[in-house]
C-alpha positions as CSV (number, residue, x, y, z in Angstrom):
1,M,88.4,101.0,106.8
2,D,91.5,99.3,108.1
3,L,93.0,99.5,111.6
4,Y,95.4,102.4,110.9
5,E,92.5,104.4,109.4
6,K,90.5,103.9,112.5
7,F,93.4,104.9,114.7
8,V,93.8,108.2,112.7
9,E,90.1,108.9,112.7
10,N,90.1,108.6,116.5
11,Q,92.5,111.5,116.6
12,I,89.8,113.8,115.1
13,C,86.8,115.1,116.9
14,F,85.3,117.5,114.4
15,V,86.9,117.8,111.0
16,S,85.4,121.3,110.5
17,E,87.7,122.6,113.2
18,F,90.6,122.2,110.8
19,F,89.3,125.0,108.7
20,I,89.4,127.5,111.6
21,Q,92.7,129.4,111.7
22,D,92.8,130.6,115.3
23,L,93.9,127.3,116.9
24,I,96.9,126.9,119.1
25,F,99.8,126.0,116.7
26,I,100.9,122.7,118.1
27,F,97.3,121.5,118.4
28,R,96.6,122.7,114.9
29,F,99.7,121.0,113.5
30,K,98.6,117.6,115.0
31,R,95.1,118.0,113.7
32,V,96.1,119.1,110.2
33,S,98.4,116.1,110.0
34,A,95.5,113.9,110.9
35,L,93.3,115.7,108.5
36,A,95.7,114.9,105.6
37,W,95.5,111.2,106.4
38,M,91.7,111.2,106.7
39,C,91.4,112.8,103.2
40,V,93.8,110.3,101.8
41,Y,91.7,107.5,103.4
42,G,88.5,108.8,101.8
43,H,86.8,110.4,104.9
44,E,83.7,112.0,103.3
45,D,83.5,115.1,105.5
46,C,87.2,115.8,105.0
47,I,86.9,115.4,101.2
48,Q,83.8,117.5,101.0
49,K,85.2,120.4,103.0
50,A,88.5,120.4,101.1
51,Q,86.7,120.4,97.7
52,E,84.5,123.2,98.8
53,R,87.5,125.3,99.8
54,F,89.3,124.5,96.6
55,N,86.3,125.4,94.4
56,R,86.0,128.7,96.2
57,W,89.7,129.4,95.5
58,R,89.3,128.3,91.9
59,Q,86.8,131.0,91.3
60,E,89.2,133.6,92.7
61,P,92.7,132.0,92.2
62,D,94.5,135.3,93.0
63,N,92.8,135.5,96.4
64,V,95.5,134.0,98.7
65,N,93.2,134.2,101.8
66,I,90.7,131.6,100.7
67,V,92.9,128.6,101.5
68,P,95.0,129.2,104.7
69,P,98.7,128.4,104.1
70,N,98.8,125.5,106.5
71,L,95.8,123.8,104.7
72,R,96.9,124.3,101.1
73,S,98.8,121.0,100.7
74,V,95.8,119.1,102.1
75,V,93.2,121.0,100.0
76,Y,95.2,120.9,96.8
77,C,96.0,117.2,97.1
78,T,92.4,116.2,97.9
79,A,91.1,118.3,95.0
80,V,93.5,116.6,92.6
81,S,92.7,113.1,94.0
82,Y,89.0,113.5,93.3
83,G,89.0,116.1,90.5
84,G,90.4,114.2,87.6
85,E,92.2,115.7,84.6
86,D,90.3,119.0,84.8
87,V,91.5,119.9,88.3
88,W,95.0,118.5,87.5
89,N,95.3,120.8,84.5
90,F,94.1,123.8,86.4
91,L,96.7,123.2,89.2
92,W,99.4,122.6,86.6
93,E,98.7,126.1,85.2
94,R,98.9,127.5,88.7
95,Y,102.2,125.8,89.2
96,K,103.7,127.3,86.0
97,A,102.5,130.8,87.0
98,A,103.6,130.6,90.6
99,Q,106.5,132.9,91.5
100,V,107.0,131.9,95.1
101,A,109.1,128.7,95.6
102,S,107.1,127.4,98.5
103,E,103.9,127.7,96.5
104,K,105.5,125.9,93.5
105,D,106.5,123.1,95.9
106,K,102.9,122.7,97.2
107,F,101.6,122.6,93.6
108,M,104.2,120.0,92.6
109,Y,103.3,117.9,95.6
110,A,99.6,118.1,94.9
111,L,99.9,117.2,91.2
112,A,101.3,113.9,92.4
113,C,98.0,113.1,94.2
114,A,96.2,112.1,91.1
115,R,94.7,108.6,91.1
116,E,94.8,108.1,87.4
117,P,97.9,106.2,86.3
118,W,98.1,108.0,83.0
119,L,98.2,111.4,84.7
120,L,100.9,110.3,87.0
121,T,102.9,108.8,84.1
122,R,102.5,112.0,82.1
123,Y,103.8,113.9,85.1
124,L,106.8,111.7,85.4
125,N,107.4,112.0,81.6
126,W,107.3,115.8,81.8
127,S,109.9,115.7,84.6
128,L,112.3,114.2,82.0
129,T,111.4,116.7,79.3
130,S,113.4,119.9,79.1
131,D,110.6,122.1,77.7
132,S,107.8,120.8,79.9
133,G,108.0,123.6,82.5
134,I,109.5,121.5,85.2
135,R,113.0,122.6,86.0
136,R,115.8,120.0,86.0
137,Q,116.5,120.7,89.7
138,D,112.8,120.0,90.5
139,G,112.6,116.7,88.7
140,S,113.7,114.6,91.6
141,Y,111.0,116.2,93.7
142,V,108.4,115.1,91.2
143,F,109.6,111.5,91.6
144,R,109.6,111.8,95.4
145,S,106.1,113.2,95.4
146,V,104.6,110.6,93.1
147,G,106.4,107.7,94.8
148,A,105.2,108.8,98.2
149,K,101.5,108.5,97.3
150,L,99.3,105.4,97.6
151,Y,98.5,105.4,93.8
152,G,102.0,106.3,92.7
153,R,104.2,104.1,94.8
154,D,104.3,101.0,92.6
155,L,103.9,103.0,89.4
156,T,107.0,105.0,90.2
157,F,109.1,102.0,91.1
158,N,108.1,100.4,87.8
159,Y,108.7,103.6,85.9
160,V,112.2,104.0,87.2
161,R,113.1,100.5,86.2
162,D,111.6,100.9,82.7
163,K,112.9,104.4,82.1
164,W,116.3,104.2,83.9
165,D,118.4,105.2,80.8
166,A,116.4,108.4,80.3
167,I,116.4,109.2,84.0
168,F,120.1,108.6,84.3
169,K,120.8,110.7,81.2
170,R,118.9,113.7,82.7
171,Y,119.9,113.4,86.3
172,G,122.9,111.1,86.5
173,K,125.5,113.9,86.8
174,S,123.9,115.1,90.1
175,F,124.5,112.6,92.9
176,F,122.1,114.5,95.1
177,A,119.2,114.4,92.6
178,I,119.7,110.7,91.6
179,S,120.3,109.5,95.2
180,S,117.3,111.4,96.6
181,M,115.1,110.1,93.8
182,L,116.2,106.5,94.4
183,K,115.8,106.8,98.1
184,S,112.2,108.2,97.8
185,V,111.2,105.6,95.3
186,T,112.6,102.6,97.2
187,S,112.2,103.7,100.8
188,S,108.9,102.0,101.3
189,L,109.8,98.7,99.8
190,N,109.2,96.1,102.5
191,T,108.4,92.7,101.1
192,Q,110.6,89.9,99.9
193,F,109.2,90.2,96.4
194,E,110.0,93.9,96.2
195,L,113.5,93.4,97.5
196,L,114.0,90.7,94.9
197,Q,112.9,93.1,92.2
198,L,115.3,95.8,93.4
199,K,118.2,93.3,93.5
200,E,117.4,92.2,90.0
201,F,117.3,95.8,88.8
202,Y,120.6,96.6,90.5
203,A,122.3,93.5,89.0
204,K,121.0,94.5,85.5
205,Q,122.3,98.1,85.8
206,K,125.3,97.8,88.1
207,N,127.8,98.4,85.3
208,N,126.0,101.5,84.1
209,L,125.3,103.4,87.3
210,G,128.0,105.9,87.6
211,T,127.3,108.3,90.5
212,A,124.1,106.3,91.3
213,K,125.9,103.1,92.4
214,R,126.3,104.1,96.0
215,A,122.7,105.3,96.1
216,F,121.5,101.9,94.8
217,Q,123.5,100.1,97.4
218,Q,121.9,102.3,100.1
219,S,118.5,101.6,98.7
220,L,119.2,97.9,98.9
221,E,120.4,98.2,102.5
222,N,117.3,100.1,103.4
223,A,114.9,97.7,101.7
224,E,116.6,94.8,103.5
225,A,116.2,96.6,106.8
226,N,112.5,97.2,106.0
227,V,111.9,93.6,105.3
228,R,113.6,92.6,108.6
229,W,111.5,95.2,110.4
230,M,108.3,93.9,108.9
231,D,109.2,90.3,109.9
232,T,109.9,91.4,113.5
233,N,107.2,94.0,114.1
234,Y,104.3,93.8,111.7
235,A,102.2,91.4,113.8
236,H,102.8,93.5,117.0
237,I,101.7,96.7,115.3
238,V,98.5,95.1,114.0
239,Q,97.8,93.9,117.5
240,W,98.4,97.3,119.0
241,L,96.2,99.1,116.5
242,D,93.5,96.5,117.1
243,N,93.7,97.2,120.9
244,V,93.5,101.0,120.6
245,K,90.8,101.3,117.9
């Protein structure tokens, strides 16, 4: 358990309170946000309660009242993280059947919570396949969702570099899609090594970027800013977390 995990855990008194709906909204929002981080960091009580709620819903998937709306992203994500291929496939079918856009978004986000590299890679592959069930306009969201996760961050960055031609072929005509994808995949790069990788990637592709050229330049600028921030602030943040734990 690292310093940040301890800090987040201190924001929680009783995890079970998150599964009570009649909390004051602002209080509930703070607590649900903390709950999401605790499940990500492997807090046993958090994981157990999320899985219990998910399994109840899985028995009655058309009962929308089993998992409260404000908890669905946490519950779905946690279930996928610890449920393997079986849970992933179940949620994939729910995604394809969903008619409400907000629910489809929650499912897409949760599918990116898998820990298995091959599941994440398959998900990214499907976002590049026209007959997979993932709409073209949703593909960049798949990349953003996978890239934002602990187990998907490096995988997505490597995937984009390896599959750039296929990605550009499918999304290159849309500046918004390609720029949002690049931004999400590179926004957390914060080491000199990662910055070097991004620079090498840009140098290799700079004559074949089209609408993505400016997005690449923005990603480089952001990564450089991240590296400077880490050099300036990392030690201070560690010290602060150590003092408040």
